[in-house]
C-alpha positions, 0 to 999 in steps of 0.5 A: 286206380283200380282199387284193391280187389274185394272178396264181397264184390256185388256179383258174389251171389249170382257168380259164386253160389249159383256156379257151386250149385250148378257145378253140383248138378253137372258133377251129379249128371256126369257121373250118372252118365259116365257109370250108365245109371238109368233114371227112368221110372220102371216099376216091374224092375225094383220090386218082384218080391212085392208082385209076388205077394200081390199074386199069393193074395190074388190066388187067395193063398194070404188073406187080402187084409194081411199086411205085408211087412207081417211077411218079412223075415226082419221086424222091428220091436214094435212090429214084433209087438204087433205080430204077436198081438195078431198071431191067431189072427194071421199066425197060419200065414206067417210062412206064406212066403218061405214055401218056395 
């Protein structure tokens, strides 16, 4: 009469796969709205330390060609080797961000 219930009926893809993806996106949107997460871009909000480095470069306190990552406190091993090779070139400016 009505047949048996099949797991993989003809519309399973559109019903379950797209429905799952839509549910995930909807849950993320509701979570953002609930906790007040702002998704607008504001370049001045997250990077004040980088702007501080750029202002010091503009004033001439740090050379313009000095890479910004040389001023960071943490360095991995390749960065340590690179820094050691250029110690005489940028050595006097290494602590420029500490003198505040």
